[in-house]
TORTI-792873 format. One record per residue (C-alpha): residue number from 1; x, y, z; residue in one letter. Coordinates in Angstrom, 1 decimal. Each point is the difference from the previous one (the first is absolute). Layout:
residues N
+-----+--------+--------+--------+-----+
:   n :      X :      Y :      Z : res :
+-----+--------+--------+--------+-----+
: NUM :      X :      Y :      Z :   A :
...
+-----+--------+--------+--------+-----+
//
This chain:
residues 288
+-----+--------+--------+--------+-----+
:   n :      X :      Y :      Z : res :
+-----+--------+--------+--------+-----+
:   1 :   22.3 :  143.5 :   93.2 :   M :
:   2 :   -1.8 :    3.1 :    1.3 :   K :
:   3 :   -3.5 :   -1.2 :   -0.8 :   H :
:   4 :    0.3 :   -3.4 :    1.6 :   I :
:   5 :    1.6 :    1.5 :    3.1 :   L :
:   6 :   -3.1 :    2.3 :    0.4 :   E :
:   7 :   -2.2 :   -3.1 :   -0.2 :   V :
:   8 :    1.9 :   -1.9 :    2.7 :   L :
:   9 :    0.5 :    3.0 :    2.2 :   K :
:  10 :   -3.7 :    0.0 :    0.7 :   K :
:  11 :    0.5 :   -3.1 :    2.1 :   E :
:  12 :    3.3 :    1.1 :    1.7 :   N :
:  13 :    1.2 :   -3.6 :    0.6 :   H :
:  14 :   -0.5 :   -3.0 :   -2.2 :   V :
:  15 :    1.7 :   -3.4 :    0.5 :   V :
:  16 :    0.0 :   -2.7 :   -2.7 :   L :
:  17 :    2.0 :   -3.2 :    0.5 :   N :
:  18 :    2.2 :    1.8 :    2.6 :   S :
:  19 :    0.8 :    2.8 :   -2.4 :   I :
:  20 :   -1.0 :    3.3 :    1.7 :   S :
:  21 :   -1.1 :    3.2 :   -1.6 :   F :
:  22 :   -0.2 :    2.9 :    2.5 :   S :
:  23 :   -0.9 :    3.7 :   -0.3 :   H :
:  24 :    0.8 :    2.3 :    3.0 :   Y :
:  25 :   -2.1 :    3.1 :    0.4 :   Q :
:  26 :    2.0 :    1.1 :    3.0 :   N :
:  27 :    3.6 :   -0.4 :    1.1 :   K :
:  28 :    0.3 :   -3.6 :    1.4 :   T :
:  29 :    2.7 :   -2.1 :    1.7 :   S :
:  30 :    0.3 :   -3.8 :    0.1 :   S :
:  31 :    2.6 :   -2.3 :    1.5 :   E :
:  32 :    0.3 :   -3.8 :   -0.3 :   F :
:  33 :    2.5 :   -2.9 :    0.0 :   K :
:  34 :    0.1 :   -1.4 :   -3.5 :   S :
:  35 :   -1.1 :   -3.7 :    0.1 :   S :
:  36 :    1.0 :   -0.2 :   -3.7 :   E :
:  37 :    1.9 :    2.2 :   -2.5 :   P :
:  38 :   -2.0 :    2.7 :   -1.7 :   G :
:  39 :    0.0 :    2.6 :   -2.7 :   I :
:  40 :   -1.8 :    3.3 :    0.6 :   L :
:  41 :   -0.9 :    2.3 :   -3.0 :   F :
:  42 :   -0.8 :    3.6 :    0.6 :   V :
:  43 :   -2.7 :    0.8 :   -2.6 :   L :
:  44 :   -0.5 :    3.7 :    1.0 :   E :
:  45 :    1.2 :    2.2 :    2.8 :   G :
:  46 :    3.0 :   -1.1 :    2.1 :   S :
:  47 :    1.1 :   -1.7 :    3.2 :   L :
:  48 :    3.0 :   -0.4 :    2.2 :   T :
:  49 :    1.1 :   -3.5 :    1.0 :   Y :
:  50 :    2.3 :   -1.4 :    2.6 :   R :
:  51 :    1.2 :   -3.6 :   -0.1 :   I :
:  52 :    1.5 :   -1.3 :    3.2 :   G :
:  53 :    2.0 :    2.6 :    1.8 :   E :
:  54 :    1.2 :    1.6 :   -3.3 :   D :
:  55 :   -0.7 :    3.7 :   -0.8 :   E :
:  56 :   -3.3 :    1.1 :   -1.5 :   S :
:  57 :   -0.1 :    0.3 :   -3.8 :   R :
:  58 :   -2.4 :    1.7 :   -2.3 :   L :
:  59 :   -2.0 :   -2.0 :   -2.5 :   L :
:  60 :   -1.8 :    2.0 :   -2.7 :   K :
:  61 :   -2.7 :   -0.8 :   -2.6 :   A :
:  62 :    1.6 :   -2.1 :   -2.7 :   G :
:  63 :    2.3 :   -1.8 :    2.3 :   E :
:  64 :   -0.1 :   -3.3 :    1.9 :   Y :
:  65 :    1.8 :   -1.6 :    2.9 :   V :
:  66 :    0.8 :   -3.7 :    0.5 :   F :
:  67 :    0.5 :   -1.0 :    3.6 :   Y :
:  68 :    1.0 :   -3.4 :    1.4 :   P :
:  69 :   -1.7 :   -2.3 :    2.4 :   Q :
:  70 :    0.4 :    0.2 :    3.8 :   G :
:  71 :    0.7 :    3.7 :    0.4 :   V :
:  72 :   -1.9 :    2.9 :    1.6 :   N :
:  73 :   -1.5 :    2.2 :   -2.7 :   V :
:  74 :   -1.4 :    3.5 :    0.7 :   Q :
:  75 :   -1.9 :    2.1 :   -2.5 :   F :
:  76 :   -0.9 :    3.7 :    0.5 :   D :
:  77 :   -2.4 :    0.7 :   -2.8 :   I :
:  78 :   -0.9 :    3.5 :   -1.2 :   S :
:  79 :   -3.6 :    1.0 :   -0.4 :   K :
:  80 :   -1.7 :   -0.6 :   -3.4 :   L :
:  81 :    2.5 :   -2.8 :   -0.8 :   S :
:  82 :   -0.8 :   -3.4 :   -1.6 :   S :
:  83 :    2.0 :   -3.2 :    0.2 :   T :
:  84 :    0.0 :   -3.6 :   -1.2 :   L :
:  85 :    1.6 :   -2.6 :    2.2 :   L :
:  86 :    1.0 :   -3.3 :   -1.5 :   F :
:  87 :    1.2 :   -2.7 :    2.5 :   P :
:  88 :    2.6 :   -2.4 :   -1.5 :   L :
:  89 :   -1.6 :   -3.2 :    1.3 :   S :
:  90 :    1.9 :   -3.3 :   -0.4 :   I :
:  91 :   -2.8 :   -1.2 :   -2.4 :   S :
:  92 :    0.3 :    2.8 :   -2.6 :   I :
:  93 :    3.8 :    0.0 :    0.4 :   T :
:  94 :    0.2 :   -3.8 :   -0.8 :   E :
:  95 :   -2.3 :    0.5 :   -3.0 :   Q :
:  96 :    2.2 :    2.8 :   -1.3 :   F :
:  97 :    3.2 :   -2.1 :    0.4 :   V :
:  98 :   -1.7 :   -3.0 :   -1.7 :   H :
:  99 :   -1.0 :    2.2 :   -3.0 :   L :
: 100 :    3.6 :    1.3 :   -0.3 :   L :
: 101 :    1.4 :   -3.5 :    0.2 :   Q :
: 102 :   -2.5 :   -1.2 :   -2.7 :   Q :
: 103 :    1.2 :    2.7 :   -2.3 :   H :
: 104 :    3.7 :   -0.3 :    0.8 :   N :
: 105 :    0.2 :    3.4 :    1.7 :   R :
: 106 :    1.1 :   -1.2 :    3.4 :   F :
: 107 :    3.2 :   -1.8 :    0.6 :   S :
: 108 :   -0.2 :   -2.9 :    2.6 :   P :
: 109 :    3.3 :    1.1 :    1.7 :   P :
: 110 :   -1.8 :    3.1 :    1.3 :   L :
: 111 :   -2.3 :   -2.2 :    2.0 :   L :
: 112 :    3.0 :   -1.4 :    1.9 :   E :
: 113 :    1.4 :    3.5 :    0.8 :   N :
: 114 :   -2.6 :    2.0 :    1.9 :   P :
: 115 :    2.5 :    2.7 :    1.0 :   N :
: 116 :   -1.4 :    3.2 :   -1.4 :   R :
: 117 :   -2.6 :    2.0 :    1.8 :   V :
: 118 :   -0.5 :    3.7 :    0.6 :   C :
: 119 :   -2.6 :    2.7 :    0.3 :   I :
: 120 :   -0.6 :    1.3 :   -3.5 :   L :
: 121 :   -1.6 :    3.3 :   -1.0 :   Q :
: 122 :   -0.5 :    0.8 :   -3.7 :   E :
: 123 :   -2.1 :    2.1 :   -2.4 :   P :
: 124 :   -2.2 :   -2.3 :   -2.1 :   W :
: 125 :    0.2 :   -0.4 :   -3.8 :   T :
: 126 :   -2.6 :    0.8 :   -2.6 :   V :
: 127 :   -0.7 :   -3.7 :   -0.3 :   E :
: 128 :   -0.6 :   -0.3 :    3.7 :   I :
: 129 :   -2.3 :    3.1 :    0.0 :   N :
: 130 :   -2.1 :   -1.7 :   -2.7 :   S :
: 131 :   -0.3 :   -3.2 :    2.0 :   L :
: 132 :   -0.9 :    1.9 :    3.2 :   L :
: 133 :   -2.8 :    1.7 :   -1.9 :   E :
: 134 :   -1.2 :   -3.5 :   -1.1 :   K :
: 135 :    0.1 :   -1.3 :    3.5 :   I :
: 136 :   -2.1 :    2.9 :    1.3 :   L :
: 137 :   -2.6 :   -0.7 :   -2.6 :   V :
: 138 :    0.0 :   -3.7 :    0.8 :   H :
: 139 :   -0.4 :    0.9 :    3.7 :   I :
: 140 :   -2.9 :    2.2 :   -0.7 :   S :
: 141 :   -1.7 :   -2.8 :   -2.0 :   K :
: 142 :    0.9 :   -2.6 :    2.7 :   N :
: 143 :    2.1 :   -2.1 :   -2.5 :   Q :
: 144 :    2.6 :   -1.8 :    2.2 :   P :
: 145 :    1.2 :   -2.2 :   -2.8 :   Y :
: 146 :    1.0 :    3.0 :   -2.2 :   F :
: 147 :    1.6 :    1.8 :    3.0 :   V :
: 148 :    2.1 :   -3.1 :    0.6 :   H :
: 149 :    1.2 :   -0.1 :   -3.6 :   L :
: 150 :    0.9 :    3.7 :    0.0 :   S :
: 151 :    1.9 :   -0.4 :    3.2 :   L :
: 152 :    2.2 :   -2.7 :   -1.5 :   L :
: 153 :    0.7 :    2.3 :   -2.9 :   E :
: 154 :    1.0 :    2.8 :    2.4 :   I :
: 155 :    2.4 :   -2.4 :    1.8 :   M :
: 156 :    1.7 :   -0.6 :   -3.4 :   A :
: 157 :    0.6 :    3.7 :   -0.4 :   Y :
: 158 :    1.1 :    0.5 :    3.7 :   I :
: 159 :    2.3 :   -3.0 :    0.0 :   F :
: 160 :    1.4 :    0.1 :   -3.6 :   P :
: 161 :    3.6 :   -1.2 :    0.4 :   N :
: 162 :    2.2 :   -2.4 :    2.0 :   E :
: 163 :    0.8 :    2.6 :    2.7 :   H :
: 164 :   -3.7 :    0.6 :    0.6 :   M :
: 165 :   -1.1 :   -3.6 :   -0.4 :   L :
: 166 :    2.3 :   -1.0 :    2.8 :   S :
: 167 :   -2.3 :    2.0 :    2.3 :   K :
: 168 :   -2.8 :   -2.3 :   -1.1 :   I :
: 169 :    2.2 :   -2.9 :    1.0 :   T :
: 170 :    0.4 :    1.5 :    3.4 :   Y :
: 171 :   -3.8 :    0.5 :    0.4 :   V :
: 172 :   -0.5 :   -3.7 :   -0.7 :   L :
: 173 :    2.7 :   -1.3 :    2.2 :   D :
: 174 :   -0.9 :    2.3 :    2.9 :   H :
: 175 :   -3.2 :   -2.0 :    0.5 :   Y :
: 176 :    2.1 :   -3.2 :    0.4 :   L :
: 177 :    2.8 :    1.3 :    2.2 :   L :
: 178 :    0.3 :   -1.4 :    3.6 :   P :
: 179 :   -1.5 :    2.3 :    2.6 :   D :
: 180 :    3.4 :    1.2 :    1.4 :   P :
: 181 :    1.2 :    1.1 :   -3.5 :   I :
: 182 :   -3.3 :    1.7 :   -0.7 :   R :
: 183 :    0.1 :    1.8 :    3.4 :   N :
: 184 :    3.7 :    1.0 :   -0.6 :   A :
: 185 :   -0.8 :    1.2 :   -3.6 :   E :
: 186 :   -2.9 :    2.1 :    1.3 :   S :
: 187 :    2.2 :    1.6 :    2.6 :   Y :
: 188 :    2.8 :    0.7 :   -2.5 :   I :
: 189 :   -2.5 :    1.6 :   -2.5 :   L :
: 190 :   -1.5 :    2.1 :    2.9 :   Q :
: 191 :    3.3 :    1.3 :    1.4 :   Y :
: 192 :    2.6 :   -0.4 :   -2.8 :   Y :
: 193 :    0.8 :    3.8 :    0.1 :   H :
: 194 :    1.0 :   -0.3 :    3.7 :   Q :
: 195 :    2.9 :   -1.9 :    1.6 :   P :
: 196 :   -0.9 :   -3.7 :    0.2 :   I :
: 197 :    1.9 :   -2.5 :    2.2 :   R :
: 198 :   -0.1 :   -3.8 :    0.0 :   M :
: 199 :   -1.4 :    0.1 :    3.6 :   K :
: 200 :   -3.1 :    1.9 :   -1.3 :   Q :
: 201 :   -0.6 :   -2.7 :   -2.6 :   L :
: 202 :    0.3 :   -2.9 :    2.5 :   T :
: 203 :   -2.4 :    1.8 :    2.3 :   E :
: 204 :   -2.7 :    0.4 :   -2.6 :   V :
: 205 :    0.4 :   -3.5 :   -1.3 :   T :
: 206 :    0.5 :   -1.7 :    3.3 :   N :
: 207 :    2.7 :   -2.3 :   -1.3 :   V :
: 208 :    3.8 :   -0.1 :    0.7 :   S :
: 209 :    2.5 :    1.8 :   -2.0 :   E :
: 210 :    1.4 :   -3.2 :   -1.4 :   S :
: 211 :   -3.5 :   -1.3 :   -1.0 :   Q :
: 212 :   -0.8 :    3.3 :   -1.7 :   L :
: 213 :    3.3 :    0.0 :   -1.9 :   N :
: 214 :   -0.7 :   -3.6 :   -1.2 :   R :
: 215 :   -3.5 :    0.9 :   -1.1 :   M :
: 216 :    1.1 :    3.1 :   -2.0 :   Y :
: 217 :    2.9 :   -1.9 :   -1.6 :   Q :
: 218 :   -2.5 :   -2.7 :   -1.1 :   R :
: 219 :   -2.6 :    2.5 :   -1.3 :   T :
: 220 :    2.1 :    2.8 :   -1.4 :   F :
: 221 :    3.6 :   -1.3 :    0.0 :   Q :
: 222 :    0.7 :    3.1 :    2.2 :   L :
: 223 :    0.5 :    0.7 :    3.7 :   T :
: 224 :   -2.8 :    2.1 :    1.6 :   P :
: 225 :    2.3 :    3.1 :    0.0 :   M :
: 226 :    1.0 :   -0.6 :   -3.6 :   E :
: 227 :   -3.7 :   -0.1 :   -0.8 :   R :
: 228 :   -0.5 :    3.4 :    1.8 :   V :
: 229 :    2.8 :    1.4 :   -2.2 :   A :
: 230 :   -1.6 :   -1.5 :   -3.2 :   A :
: 231 :   -3.4 :    1.5 :    0.8 :   I :
: 232 :    1.6 :    3.4 :    0.7 :   R :
: 233 :    1.8 :   -0.1 :   -3.3 :   M :
: 234 :   -3.1 :   -1.0 :   -1.9 :   E :
: 235 :   -1.9 :    2.9 :    1.5 :   Q :
: 236 :    2.9 :    2.4 :   -0.7 :   A :
: 237 :    0.1 :   -1.0 :   -3.6 :   A :
: 238 :   -3.8 :    0.6 :   -0.2 :   Q :
: 239 :    0.4 :    3.5 :    1.5 :   L :
: 240 :    2.9 :    0.9 :   -2.3 :   L :
: 241 :   -2.3 :   -0.4 :   -3.0 :   R :
: 242 :   -1.3 :    3.4 :    1.0 :   N :
: 243 :    2.6 :    2.6 :   -1.3 :   P :
: 244 :   -1.1 :    2.5 :    2.7 :   S :
: 245 :    1.2 :   -2.2 :    2.8 :   Q :
: 246 :    3.6 :    0.7 :    1.2 :   S :
: 247 :    2.3 :   -3.0 :    0.8 :   V :
: 248 :    0.4 :    1.3 :    3.6 :   T :
: 249 :   -3.8 :    0.2 :    0.5 :   N :
: 250 :   -0.4 :   -3.5 :   -1.4 :   V :
: 251 :    2.7 :   -1.4 :    2.3 :   A :
: 252 :   -1.8 :    1.5 :    3.0 :   L :
: 253 :   -3.4 :   -1.3 :   -1.1 :   Q :
: 254 :    1.3 :   -3.6 :   -0.2 :   V :
: 255 :    1.7 :    0.0 :    3.4 :   G :
: 256 :    3.6 :    1.1 :   -0.7 :   Y :
: 257 :    1.6 :    2.6 :    2.3 :   Q :
: 258 :    3.4 :   -0.6 :   -1.6 :   S :
: 259 :    0.2 :    1.1 :   -3.7 :   M :
: 260 :    3.2 :   -2.0 :   -0.6 :   S :
: 261 :   -1.8 :   -3.2 :    1.2 :   A :
: 262 :   -2.9 :    0.7 :   -2.3 :   F :
: 263 :    2.2 :    0.7 :   -3.0 :   L :
: 264 :    2.0 :   -3.1 :    0.6 :   Q :
: 265 :   -3.1 :   -2.2 :    0.5 :   Q :
: 266 :   -1.7 :    1.4 :   -3.1 :   F :
: 267 :    3.0 :   -0.5 :   -2.2 :   K :
: 268 :    0.4 :   -3.5 :    1.3 :   K :
: 269 :   -3.7 :   -0.8 :   -0.9 :   K :
: 270 :   -0.3 :    1.9 :   -3.4 :   Y :
: 271 :    3.5 :    0.4 :   -1.2 :   G :
: 272 :   -0.3 :    3.8 :   -0.4 :   V :
: 273 :   -0.2 :    3.0 :    2.4 :   S :
: 274 :   -3.5 :    1.2 :    1.0 :   P :
: 275 :    0.4 :    3.1 :   -2.1 :   K :
: 276 :    1.1 :   -2.0 :   -3.1 :   E :
: 277 :   -3.0 :   -2.3 :    0.6 :   Y :
: 278 :   -2.4 :    3.0 :    0.2 :   Q :
: 279 :    1.4 :    1.6 :   -3.1 :   T :
: 280 :   -0.2 :   -3.2 :   -2.1 :   K :
: 281 :   -3.5 :   -0.9 :    1.3 :   T :
: 282 :   -1.4 :    3.5 :   -0.7 :   T :
: 283 :    1.6 :    0.1 :   -3.5 :   A :
: 284 :   -1.5 :   -3.4 :   -0.8 :   K :
: 285 :   -3.5 :    1.0 :    1.2 :   E :
: 286 :    0.1 :    3.2 :   -2.1 :   I :
: 287 :    0.9 :   -2.0 :   -3.1 :   Q :
: 288 :   -3.0 :   -2.4 :    0.6 :   T :
+-----+--------+--------+--------+-----+
//
């Protein structure tokens, strides 16, 4: 990958079909509200990112972050860093789902259950590294068709199982949700680690509590506050995949001041304690 990076770095910033390659000679900051979900790959160097009002997190070369639609995203990028930004447009998401359905890799019930969404940070695999290198070559040669094909392949590696595919379901359905639900979801994702009250959700959606309850029951089969808890648990499970994270720290990061409330809610959702979940998940990833 080093050679093609040197070629692209001469131009600093290249956009092809909304895919953006950027090289930063100097330390740079950017902040925006995400109009669509996105995946940012750090090709070299590092950056810190902040999504919503969450704490800043470090993203190093060889890692990517997936962020949802409708949240404030802030990047503080170190000098001599290179990134590749891949917006998850509704068009490419629909094409990906269609391919999976054609090849019997996507179960229709998932399309009816758009409940899983969280911020995801992961190191990429050898296969993804190879595809990223191909994409950079295709960008340098102005070959949008081949970039598109490689992006679909990357999506297959990032969303390889039912748990991850359900995030694709959410991406699709988010575009179709009524405005009050979309506004409430954006607010929850922005502030899930802080106390959230029903009054705050009715204020950002400009509908009554009873209306919002009905809309959430219709869309998610959950009340708005149950939805808040579900998003917190989803994010907690993601954070616990990192063995260096303590259960106490994870509880605080997802908005729980009471450890007993966190433990109770987590066990209700996943059937095991957070520590048991972390141990099992870590052991499974080591085996694979």
